[in-house]
C-alpha positions, 0 to 999 in steps of 0.5 A, spaced: 445 481 539 449 488 537 451 493 542 453 501 541 457 505 545 456 512 544 462 516 547 467 522 545 473 519 549 477 513 545 481 511 551 474 509 554 472 505 547 478 501 549 476 499 556 469 498 554 471 494 548 476 489 552 470 488 557 465 486 551 471 481 548 472 478 555 465 477 558 460 478 552 463 474 546 456 473 543 455 481 542 458 485 537 460 492 540 460 498 535 463 505 538 462 512 535 464 519 537 458 523 536 450 523 537 450 524 529 454 518 528 450 514 533 443 516 529 447 514 522 449 507 525 442 506 527 439 507 520 445 503 516 447 498 521 440 495 523 437 493 530 441 494 536 439 491 543 443 495 548 445 502 548 451 505 552 451 512 552 457 516 556 454 523 559 460 528 558 460 529 551 461 536 549 455 539 545 451 533 546 445 533 551 444 526 553 437 526 555 435 529 548 439 524 545 436 518 548 429 521 547 431 521 539 434 514 540 428 512 542 424 515 537 428 513 532 429 505 533 424 504 539 425 503 547 430 498 549 436 497 554 440 504 555 445 505 560 447 512 562 455 512 564 458 518 568 460 521 575 454 521 580 455 529 579 454 528 571 448 524 572 445 528 576 446 534 572 445 532 565 440 526 566 432 529 567 429 525 572 422 525 569 426 521 563 429 516 567 423 515 571 418 514 565 423 508 562 423 502 565 429 500 561 434 506 562 439 504 567 445 508 571 452 506 571 456 511 576 464 512 574 469 511 576 469 504 572 469 498 576 470 492 572 465 487 576 460 493 577 460 494 570 459 487 568 453 486 572 450 493 569 451 490 562 448 483 564 442 487 567 441 490 561 442 484 557 436 481 561 432 486 559 433 486 552 432 478 552 425 479 555 424 483 548 427 478 544 432 483 541 437 477 542 433 473 536 438 472 531 437 473 523 434 467 520 434 465 512 427 464 510 424 463 503 420 469 502 415 465 498 413 462 504 411 468 508 405 473 507 405 480 510 400 483 515 399 490 517 402 491 524 395 494 527 392 487 526 397 485 532 393 490 537 388 485 537 392 480 541 397 479 547 399 473 544 399 469 538 400 461 536 405 463 531 412 465 530 412 472 527 417 476 523 420 482 521 423 482 514 430 485 514 431 483 506 428 479 501 431 473 504 433 475 511 428 475 517 428 477 524 423 474 529 419 479 532 414 475 536 414 468 539 409 463 538 404 463 545 408 468 548 405 474 551 407 481 548 405 488 551 402 493 546 408 497 547 412 492 543 407 494 537 408 501 538 416 500 538 415 497 531 411 503 529 416 508 532 421 504 528 417 505 521 415 497 521 409 497 517 408 489 516 410 483 520 410 476 516 407 470 518 408 463 514 402 462 509 398 457 512 399 460 519 397 467 515 390 464 514 389 462 521 391 468 523 385 472 519 380 467 521 381 467 528 381 475 527 374 475 524 372 470 530 375 475 535 372 481 532 365 478 531 364 476 538 366 483 540 361 486 536 356 482 538 358 483 546 360 490 546 355 494 551 352 500 548 355 504 553 362 503 550 361 507 544 369 508 543 370 500 543 365 499 538 368 504 533 375 501 535 373 494 534 370 496 527 376 499 525 380 493 526 374 489 522 375 493 516 383 492 517 382 485 517 377 485 511 382 488 507 387 483 508 383 477 508 380 479 501 387 481 498 390 475 501 384 469 501 379 472 497 371 473 499 368 467 502 362 466 506 365 467 512 367 474 510 360 475 507 357 474 514 363 478 517 362 484 512 354 484 514 356 485 521 360 491 520 355 494 516 349 493 521 354 496 526 354 503 522 347 503 524 348 501 531 353 507 532 348 512 529 343 509 534 347 510 540 349 517 539 345 523 540 348 527 533 352 526 528 357 531 531 357 527 537 360 521 533 365 526 529 368 529 535 369 523 539 371 518 533 378 515 535 382 518 529 389 516 531 392 514 524 387 517 519 388 511 515 384 507 510 380 503 516 379 509 520 376 513 514 372 507 511 368 506 518 367 514 519 365 514 511 360 508 513 357 512 519 356 518 515 353 515 509 348 511 514 346 518 517 345 521 510 341 515 507 336 515 514 336 523 513 333 522 506 328 517 508 331 511 504 328 506 508 331 500 504 336 496 508 339 494 501 340 501 499 344 503 506 348 496 505 350 499 499 353 505 501 356 501 507 360 496 503 362 501 498 365 505 504 369 498 506 372 497 500 373 503 496 380 505 497 382 498 499 387 497 493 391 504 494 398 502 494 399 508 499 395 510 505 397 517 504 394 517 497 387 517 499 387 524 500 388 525 492 381 527 490 381 530 483 385 528 476 390 534 476 392 534 483 399 536 484 401 530 488 400 526 482 406 529 479 410 526 484 408 519 482 411 514 477 407 512 471 406 506 474 404 508 480 399 513 477 396 508 473 395 504 479 392 509 483 387 511 477 385 504 477 384 503 484 376 504 484 375 499 478 379 494 482 375 495 488 369 495 484 370 488 481 371 486 488 365 488 490 361 484 485 363 478 489 358 480 495 352 478 490 347 480 496 349 487 494 347 490 487 350 496 484 355 497 489 361 497 483 358 503 480 358 507 487 365 505 488 367 507 481 365 514 481 367 515 488 372 520 486 368 524 481 366 531 482 360 535 480 364 540 476 367 534 472 374 535 475 374 528 478 376 521 475 376 516 472 371 519 467 371 526 469 363 526 469 359 532 472 353 532 477 348 531 471 351 524 470 352 522 477 347 518 481 344 520 488 347 514 491 353 516 488 353 523 490 351 521 498 358 517 498 362 522 494 360 527 499 362 522 505 368 521 502 370 528 501 368 530 508 372 525 511 378 526 507 378 534 509 377 531 516 384 527 515 387 533 513 385 538 518 383 534 524 376 533 527 374 539 531 368 543 532 371 549 528 374 544 522 367 541 521 364 548 520 369 550 515 369 544 511 361 544 511 362 552 509 367 550 504 363 545 500 357 550 499 360 552 492 361 545 490 355 540 492 349 545 492 347 542 485 344 536 481 344 529 485 348 532 491 343 538 493 339 534 497 344 529 501 348 536 502 342 540 505 341 534 510 349 534 512 348 542 513 342 541 517 345 537 522 352 540 522 351 547 521 351 551 527 346 557 528 
């Protein structure tokens, strides 16, 4: 484990360093003078299990610095050090009360009391597994899983790792040991997007997730609408991971059928599309959340247009799940036309991969043989009626009606991701679409969307 002492007095450095050398020989202590040095150290020196923060530093608000530390590296044991008067004056009571791992040490220094405080902090750190040593592992034997997969559980039957370098990993979660959701939130705050499992355990994790989510979707009560939506988001997330890492199995085909059927249940459980939109749990705006909302909007439009075929509705549902799954970065989902300025920021390889992602997703859809012609819906999902889209740049005269439905849903959700979900933004999006989607195959589905959402 590593510890950091933040203090502007070098004499106190010597005192704390001597304490650690004498009593905590298995802990590496680093000392810094300023808050900026501390934040720089977190960026370049890796993980710290324990922070000691002296409260009398000039030009530094210790409470604000502690908040910034937690925002940077996540919550972990932190000891505020200062006189009783200094602690009372400079440490906000609400911050101390809201963080269980924040401790107070009152000066003057008394070695035995200080050692006891540090031991208490170390015990807290061990509970969160910050004491786990870095291990050398063969990266070819491990596969990544998106962090959000682990919100489904409170324990897993495998050891789970964080990648530090190409060959060095840190154990994040121990097998069969319960972990709090706050631990996953901590990883998220530290900008950790993936955790790693051994290959054979990776497949078992995905298969267990499919079973767990399927059971939840079958059992979810109609009154628990938010839970159904959140479970569908988790289902899409697992589907993407499964296809990328395993492929399309019979089990996955059944799972995808279940997801698509639940888009219809969402429509039936709500009084209006606006009610769904305003209550949708859009927490991250990521590809899984977007996919679910697009699937629901497509389901609504197909029903509104009187298309009774389950196969037709299923096509737009499958397209919603698969269309953006091969995007290299989540934020690229908002690029909708071929001259978008964000494309200028990409390397040539990134630009090629981005422009190819509809084709790659379309190829994956062909493994779902129970759904025909989904590939061309996916390939056209970035086309626009004024031919500014891609990859072919076709206009409204060559875009089919089922593709038009999906394109409208796709771009509507993208605008929600950009602008947020409120009653006013919904109206602004509808109004903004008026000049674009009142032509050709777009006219009928757009008119149904306007009829449902336009306020008199």
